[in-house]
C-alpha positions as CSV (number, residue, x, y, z in Angstrom):
1,M,125.8,164.9,95.4
2,P,128.7,163.3,92.0
3,I,127.3,160.6,90.4
4,N,127.7,157.1,91.3
5,H,129.7,155.5,88.6
6,D,129.3,152.0,89.7
7,H,125.4,152.4,90.1
8,A,124.9,154.0,86.7
9,N,127.4,151.6,85.0
10,T,124.6,148.4,86.5
11,R,121.5,150.5,85.4
12,L,123.1,151.3,81.7
13,A,123.9,147.5,81.4
14,G,120.3,146.8,82.5
15,R,119.0,148.4,79.8
16,G,120.7,146.8,77.4
17,F,123.8,149.3,76.9
18,T,127.1,148.0,75.5
19,D,130.6,148.4,77.1
20,N,131.4,151.1,74.6
21,Q,128.4,153.1,75.3
22,I,128.5,153.0,78.5
23,R,132.0,154.1,78.9
24,K,130.7,157.3,76.4
25,W,127.8,158.0,78.6
26,L,129.8,157.9,82.0
27,E,132.5,159.9,80.2
28,L,130.2,162.6,79.2
29,H,129.1,162.8,83.0
30,K,132.3,163.4,84.3
31,R,131.9,167.0,83.9
32,A,135.8,167.8,84.6
33,H,136.8,164.9,81.5
34,F,134.1,167.0,79.2
35,A,135.7,170.6,80.5
36,A,139.2,169.3,79.6
37,K,138.3,168.3,76.0
38,Y,136.4,171.6,75.2
39,F,138.3,174.0,77.4
40,S,141.3,175.5,77.7
41,D,143.0,177.5,80.6
42,R,144.4,181.0,79.7
43,N,147.6,179.0,78.8
44,G,145.9,176.8,76.3
45,N,146.4,174.2,77.9
46,P,143.2,171.6,78.7
47,W,141.4,173.3,81.7
48,K,141.1,171.6,84.9
49,P,139.1,172.3,88.3
50,R,140.9,173.7,90.9
51,H,141.0,171.4,93.9
52,Y,137.9,173.6,95.8
53,Q,135.7,173.0,92.1
54,T,135.4,169.2,91.7
55,D,132.6,168.6,94.4
56,S,130.4,171.5,93.2
57,L,131.1,170.9,89.0
58,E,130.2,166.9,89.5
59,S,127.4,167.4,91.5
60,F,123.8,166.1,90.2
61,A,121.9,168.1,93.4
62,T,118.9,169.4,92.1
63,R,119.1,172.1,94.4
64,K,122.9,174.0,94.9
65,V,123.9,177.3,96.5
66,H,126.9,179.1,96.2
67,C,127.3,182.2,98.7
68,D,131.3,183.0,97.6
69,G,133.7,185.6,97.6
70,R,134.7,187.6,94.2
71,D,137.0,186.0,91.8
72,V,136.8,182.2,92.6
73,G,135.5,180.5,89.4
74,K,131.6,180.7,89.5
75,T,131.2,182.0,86.3
76,M,133.8,179.4,84.6
77,E,131.5,176.5,85.9
78,I,128.3,178.0,84.8
79,E,130.1,178.0,81.0
80,I,130.8,174.2,81.4
81,M,127.4,173.3,82.6
82,A,125.4,175.6,80.4
83,A,127.9,173.8,77.5
84,W,127.4,170.5,79.1
85,A,124.0,170.6,79.2
86,L,123.4,171.2,75.5
87,V,125.6,167.6,74.7
88,A,123.8,165.6,77.8
89,H,120.1,167.0,77.9
90,P,118.9,167.3,74.9
91,D,115.2,167.7,74.2
92,S,115.3,170.1,77.6
93,E,115.3,174.3,78.4
94,L,117.9,176.2,80.8
95,L,117.2,179.6,81.9
96,I,120.3,181.6,83.5
97,A,118.8,184.5,85.0
98,T,119.9,187.4,86.6
99,Q,118.5,190.9,88.1
100,C,120.5,193.3,86.2
101,E,121.7,193.7,82.4
102,N,125.2,194.5,83.8
103,H,125.6,190.6,84.8
104,L,123.6,188.7,82.3
105,F,125.6,190.1,79.0
106,P,128.9,189.4,79.7
107,L,128.1,185.8,80.8
108,M,125.6,185.2,77.4
109,N,128.3,187.1,75.5
110,R,130.7,184.6,76.5
111,L,128.6,181.4,76.1
112,V,127.6,182.7,72.4
113,R,131.0,183.0,71.8
114,R,131.7,179.2,73.3
115,F,129.0,177.7,71.1
116,E,130.6,179.8,67.8
117,S,134.0,179.2,68.2
118,T,133.9,175.4,69.2
119,P,133.7,173.3,65.8
120,Q,131.9,170.8,67.9
121,F,129.1,173.0,69.3
122,M,128.5,175.6,66.3
123,P,126.9,173.1,63.7
124,S,124.2,172.5,66.6
125,L,123.3,175.9,66.8
126,V,120.5,176.7,64.6
127,E,119.0,180.0,65.8
128,I,120.3,182.8,68.0
129,K,118.1,186.1,69.1
130,R,119.8,188.8,71.4
131,T,116.9,190.8,71.5
132,P,114.1,191.8,73.4
133,S,116.0,188.5,75.5
134,W,118.7,186.0,74.6
135,F,117.5,182.7,73.2
136,L,119.9,179.8,72.0
137,R,117.9,177.1,70.1
138,F,120.0,173.9,68.8
139,S,119.4,171.0,66.5
140,N,119.0,168.7,69.3
141,G,116.1,170.2,70.7
142,F,118.2,172.1,73.3
143,V,117.1,175.6,74.3
144,L,118.9,178.4,76.0
145,W,117.3,181.1,77.6
146,G,118.8,184.4,79.3
147,R,116.8,187.1,80.8
148,I,117.0,189.4,83.6
149,A,114.0,190.0,85.5
150,G,112.6,193.2,84.6
151,P,109.7,195.1,86.8
152,R,108.7,192.8,89.5
153,G,110.0,189.7,87.8
154,V,107.6,190.1,84.2
155,N,110.2,188.3,82.0
156,F,110.3,185.2,83.8
157,Q,106.2,184.7,83.4
158,G,105.6,182.0,80.9
159,L,108.8,180.3,81.0
160,H,108.7,176.6,81.9
161,V,112.3,175.1,82.3
162,D,114.3,172.3,83.2
163,W,117.0,173.8,84.7
164,Q,117.6,177.0,86.1
165,I,121.2,178.7,87.1
166,V,121.0,182.3,88.8
167,D,124.0,184.6,88.8
168,E,124.2,187.3,90.9
169,A,121.7,185.9,93.0
170,Q,121.9,188.7,95.9
171,E,120.5,191.4,93.6
172,M,117.5,189.6,92.7
173,T,114.3,191.5,94.1
174,E,111.6,189.5,96.2
175,T,109.1,190.3,93.1
176,G,111.7,188.6,90.6
177,W,111.8,185.5,92.9
178,S,108.1,185.3,93.0
179,E,107.9,185.0,89.3
180,L,111.4,183.0,88.9
181,L,110.3,180.0,91.3
182,Q,107.7,179.2,89.6
183,A,108.9,179.1,86.3
184,L,110.9,175.8,87.0
185,N,108.9,172.5,86.0
186,G,108.0,170.0,89.0
187,D,111.0,167.9,88.8
188,G,113.8,170.2,87.4
189,S,116.8,171.9,89.1
190,R,117.6,175.3,90.6
191,W,121.4,176.1,91.4
192,I,121.9,179.2,92.6
193,Y,125.3,181.9,92.6
194,G,126.1,184.8,94.7
195,V,128.2,187.3,96.6
196,P,126.1,188.5,99.9
197,N,125.4,191.4,100.3
198,G,123.8,191.8,104.0
199,L,120.5,191.7,102.9
200,R,118.4,189.0,104.7
201,N,116.8,188.7,101.2
202,T,115.3,185.5,99.2
203,F,118.9,184.3,99.0
204,Y,119.7,184.7,101.8
205,R,117.3,182.5,103.5
206,M,118.2,179.6,100.5
207,T,122.0,179.4,101.9
208,Q,120.4,178.7,105.0
209,M,118.5,175.8,103.3
210,Q,119.4,172.3,104.5
211,T,117.8,170.4,101.5
212,A,120.1,172.0,98.8
213,E,124.0,171.5,98.6
214,Q,125.8,174.4,100.0
215,Y,129.2,176.4,98.7
216,N,130.9,178.8,100.3
217,W,134.5,180.0,98.3
218,P,136.3,182.5,99.7
219,S,138.6,184.5,97.4
220,S,141.5,183.2,99.2
221,L,140.9,179.5,97.8
222,N,142.0,181.4,94.2
223,P,145.3,180.3,94.0
224,E,146.3,183.7,92.6
225,F,144.9,185.1,95.6
226,T,148.2,186.9,97.5
227,A,148.8,188.4,100.8
228,E,149.5,191.5,98.9
229,K,146.2,191.2,97.7
230,D,144.4,190.2,100.5
231,A,146.0,193.4,102.2
232,E,145.1,195.8,99.2
233,L,141.5,194.5,99.7
234,A,141.6,195.0,103.3
235,L,142.9,198.7,103.0
236,L,140.1,199.6,100.2
237,Y,137.6,198.1,101.9
238,G,138.1,199.5,105.2
239,G,139.5,196.6,107.0
240,R,138.9,193.1,107.7
241,T,135.7,193.5,109.3
242,S,134.1,195.9,107.1
243,P,131.0,195.0,105.4
244,G,132.6,195.0,102.1
245,Y,135.6,192.7,103.1
246,I,133.3,190.2,104.5
247,H,131.0,190.1,101.7
248,R,133.1,190.2,98.8
249,V,136.3,188.4,100.1
250,L,135.1,186.1,102.8
251,G,131.8,185.7,101.2
252,Q,129.5,185.6,104.6
253,H,126.6,187.2,105.4
254,G,128.3,189.5,107.9
255,E,125.6,191.7,110.3
256,P,122.1,192.6,108.5
257,E,122.2,195.4,106.1
258,H,119.0,197.1,104.3
259,A,118.4,198.0,101.0
260,V,118.6,201.9,100.2
261,F,116.0,201.8,97.4
262,K,113.6,199.6,96.4
263,L,114.4,198.3,93.0
264,D,111.0,198.0,91.7
265,D,110.2,201.7,92.1
266,Y,113.5,202.4,90.4
267,L,112.5,200.2,87.5
268,A,108.8,201.6,87.1
269,C,110.9,205.1,86.6
270,V,112.7,203.8,84.0
271,D,111.6,204.8,80.0
272,E,112.7,202.6,77.5
273,G,112.1,205.5,74.8
274,L,113.5,207.9,76.4
275,D,116.0,210.2,74.5
276,C,119.3,210.5,76.5
277,A,122.8,210.7,75.1
278,D,125.1,208.0,77.6
279,L,128.5,209.1,76.8
280,S,131.9,207.5,78.0
281,I,135.1,209.9,77.7
282,G,138.9,209.2,78.1
283,E,141.8,211.9,79.3
284,E,142.6,211.7,75.6
285,D,139.0,211.8,74.3
286,S,137.3,214.8,73.1
287,F,134.3,216.6,73.8
288,A,131.1,218.8,72.4
289,A,128.3,219.0,74.4
290,P,125.2,218.0,72.7
291,P,123.8,220.8,69.6
292,D,120.0,221.9,69.9
293,I,119.2,221.7,73.1
294,P,115.6,222.5,73.9
295,A,115.0,225.5,76.2
296,G,113.9,224.5,79.8
297,D,115.4,224.5,83.0
298,Y,118.6,221.9,83.5
299,Y,120.1,220.6,86.7
300,L,124.0,219.1,86.9
301,G,124.9,216.6,89.4
302,C,128.7,215.7,89.5
303,D,130.2,213.2,90.9
304,L,133.8,214.0,90.3
305,G,137.1,211.1,90.8
306,Y,140.7,211.0,89.3
307,A,143.3,208.4,88.1
308,R,141.5,204.7,88.9
309,D,138.2,206.2,90.1
310,P,135.9,206.8,87.8
311,S,133.7,210.6,87.8
312,E,129.6,210.9,86.9
313,F,127.8,213.6,85.3
314,V,124.3,213.9,85.0
315,V,122.0,216.2,83.4
316,Y,118.0,216.7,84.2
317,R,115.6,219.0,83.0
318,A,112.7,220.1,85.3
319,A,109.9,218.9,83.5
320,P,106.9,219.2,86.3
321,P,105.9,217.2,87.8
322,H,108.9,215.2,86.9
323,L,112.7,215.4,86.4
324,V,113.6,213.7,83.7
325,N,117.7,212.7,82.9
326,V,118.9,213.3,79.2
327,L,122.2,213.0,79.6
328,R,124.8,210.9,81.3
329,I,128.6,211.2,81.0
330,H,131.2,208.4,82.5
331,L,134.6,209.6,82.6
332,H,137.4,207.9,83.4
333,G,140.9,208.7,84.3
334,V,140.3,212.2,83.5
335,N,142.1,215.1,85.6
336,Y,140.3,218.1,87.8
337,A,141.3,220.7,84.8
338,R,139.6,218.8,82.3
339,Q,136.7,217.7,84.3
340,Q,136.2,221.4,84.9
341,Q,136.3,222.2,81.3
342,I,133.4,220.1,80.5
343,I,131.2,221.5,82.9
344,Q,132.2,224.7,81.8
345,E,131.0,223.5,78.1
346,L,127.9,221.6,79.4
347,D,126.7,225.0,80.9
348,K,127.3,226.9,77.7
349,A,124.8,224.4,76.4
350,Y,122.3,224.1,79.1
351,D,122.4,227.3,80.8
352,F,122.5,225.4,84.2
353,R,119.9,226.8,86.9
354,G,122.2,224.8,89.4
355,I,124.9,222.9,89.5
356,G,125.8,220.3,92.6
357,V,129.0,218.9,93.2
358,D,129.9,215.6,95.7
359,N,132.5,218.0,97.8
360,G,135.3,214.9,98.1
361,N,138.8,215.9,97.3
362,S,138.2,216.4,93.5
363,G,134.8,218.0,93.8
364,R,135.7,220.2,96.0
365,A,138.7,221.2,94.1
366,V,136.6,221.7,91.1
367,T,133.7,223.6,92.9
368,H,136.5,226.1,94.1
369,N,138.2,226.5,91.1
370,L,134.3,227.5,89.3
371,L,133.8,229.9,92.1
372,E,137.1,231.7,91.6
373,D,136.0,231.9,87.5
374,G,133.5,234.7,88.0
375,A,130.4,235.8,89.5
376,V,128.7,233.8,86.7
377,W,129.1,230.6,89.3
378,G,127.7,232.1,92.2
379,G,124.6,231.0,93.7
380,R,124.5,228.1,90.9
381,V,127.2,225.8,91.5
382,Q,127.3,224.1,95.3
383,G,129.7,221.5,96.4
384,F,128.0,218.9,99.1
385,E,129.8,218.0,101.9
386,F,127.7,214.4,102.5
387,G,129.1,214.2,105.5
388,A,127.7,217.3,107.2
389,N,124.4,218.9,108.3
390,L,122.4,221.1,105.9
391,D,120.4,223.8,107.4
392,L,117.1,223.8,105.8
393,E,113.9,226.0,105.3
394,P,112.6,226.5,109.2
395,H,109.8,224.3,110.4
396,P,106.4,226.2,110.6
397,D,107.1,227.0,114.2
398,G,109.8,228.9,113.3
399,T,112.2,225.7,115.1
400,L,115.7,225.2,113.0
401,H,115.2,222.4,110.2
402,R,118.8,220.6,109.8
403,R,119.2,217.5,108.2
404,Q,122.3,215.1,107.3
405,T,123.2,216.3,104.0
406,K,123.9,212.6,102.6
407,Q,120.8,211.0,104.4
408,F,118.7,213.9,103.2
409,M,119.6,213.9,99.7
410,T,119.0,210.0,99.6
411,E,115.5,210.5,101.2
412,L,114.5,212.8,98.0
413,L,116.1,210.1,95.6
414,E,113.3,207.7,97.6
415,R,111.0,209.8,97.4
416,A,110.9,210.2,94.1
417,L,111.2,207.0,93.0
418,A,108.0,206.4,95.4
419,D,105.7,209.1,93.2
420,R,107.4,208.2,89.9
421,S,108.3,212.1,89.7
422,I,111.9,210.8,88.1
423,V,112.6,209.7,85.3
424,F,115.4,207.7,83.9
425,P,116.7,206.4,80.6
426,R,117.6,202.7,80.4
427,I,121.3,202.8,81.6
428,P,122.5,199.4,83.2
429,D,125.0,200.5,84.9
430,R,122.8,202.7,87.2
431,E,120.5,199.6,87.8
432,A,123.0,197.7,88.9
433,Q,124.1,200.3,91.4
434,Y,120.7,201.0,92.5
435,A,120.2,197.4,92.8
436,S,123.0,196.8,95.5
437,H,123.4,200.0,97.4
438,T,123.0,199.2,101.3
439,Y,123.3,200.4,104.6
440,S,124.0,199.3,108.2
441,I,122.5,201.2,111.6
442,G,125.3,202.3,113.6
443,L,125.8,201.5,117.3
444,T,124.0,205.7,117.8
445,G,121.2,204.8,115.6
446,N,122.5,206.5,112.9
447,I,122.6,205.4,108.8
448,I,126.0,204.2,107.1
449,Y,125.3,204.1,103.5
450,T,127.8,201.0,102.4
451,K,130.7,202.3,100.1
452,G,132.0,201.0,96.7
453,N,130.4,201.2,93.0
454,D,128.0,204.3,93.8
455,H,129.0,207.1,91.6
456,L,126.1,207.2,89.2
457,I,124.2,207.3,92.5
458,D,125.9,210.0,94.0
459,A,125.9,212.1,91.2
460,D,122.0,211.8,90.7
461,R,121.7,212.7,94.5
462,C,123.8,216.1,94.2
463,A,121.4,216.7,90.8
464,I,118.2,216.0,92.8
465,L,119.1,218.1,95.9
466,I,120.5,220.9,94.1
467,H,116.4,221.1,92.4
468,Y,115.4,221.1,95.5
469,L,117.4,223.7,96.8
470,D,116.3,225.8,93.6
471,T,112.8,225.4,93.5
472,H,111.7,224.6,97.4
473,L,113.6,227.0,99.2
474,P,113.4,230.8,99.5
475,E,115.8,232.7,97.7
476,P,117.8,234.1,100.3
477,T,118.4,230.2,102.0
478,R,120.0,229.3,98.7
479,G,123.0,229.8,97.2
480,P,126.6,230.6,98.8
481,G,124.6,231.5,102.3
482,M,123.7,228.1,102.4
483,R,124.8,226.8,105.9
484,V,126.5,224.0,105.7
485,E,128.0,222.1,109.1
486,G,130.4,219.4,109.6
487,F,130.0,217.1,112.5
């Protein structure tokens, strides 16, 4: 609901505003005019909204919900609104909230750069804190908070703000929402921005609210969205009827999906003080395994990619009853041979009891090469076919115990999260992946896990399964003789 300027002009005149004061006030409340004055496009020209952005940008609704595709300009609108609120709403407080640090940091960092680099804004920025949460205070009394939800929404407790902007709202947990909803003053405004993920959660229910302004911006509205890009996304997501395409391109909910993991359980397993190396390695980067590794039983989980696809290595130490993540290596653009060398270097340092590898095309090649390298790798290196069946220790009555591999290793992770027997360091990439991982039910009742940014999860899956096979199954069942069948 854009502001009625004729009505505003009459009311301001009735309050004794001069014509010049009314003109300045109305200019400020035209946000497109404000944006053109303080923001530039990539070519250095004054920023202009795209045709579909104007109504949302100029809205004064107290409740607004965006259910959009990717790359449509949501972040730009949030940036403009935060800067506009600084000028137009002195002595007020705005909270920008997300579930994960991966979502909050780029947005808040972008805002800080905007305030520090704009001559009209910088003099009024009198205080800035980045930890433990973002806090910006301005000389006119305006306060900008940036916070992630934290375990069960604890980071929203104690806040009472005039305006909430929630980004990546589809990832927010139900316990996070319960605290966030109560952190808004009675006459405050709440604007929600999200990309659907199939979950029928609070974000979904907000998109059904008749009392809120509703927007749906598919990716195709972006003038730079070409037919070639559409064809590429359709191919990568698995077709235009696939959940990934429906959610991230069309910005629609599609068929119902379910969260694989309870994010509150995951957050309860995060130890902020855990000593864990978090490394990122490119093709040309040198690598040396950490020195002075304490004695213990260690396990390596690997999800291997190549070229544009990243790889993830995770090392866990057994500390019964816990399994503790002590190393994470993110590899990008690293070839098969180099990945194999890194595994060998890690094994020299950790002397792994087991190495589990996702047997995709990359993983299958590396696993084969390691096993061909000598008997020392036999029984310790195992490649897992995620789509295959896994024969486990027979049931007590002697009947065959066969499970689908990916489903079983996922259940192992779920159990470990529920009973707090797995310990993670604080790694924003992992939290974002666990928050967004979903599944649907196929026509035959089978579980179908969504494909996408789940490389760390797949590495965790491999690590926890190789640990299970090493510690729960009798010796003859483990090793190369373990039976794995395809469908």
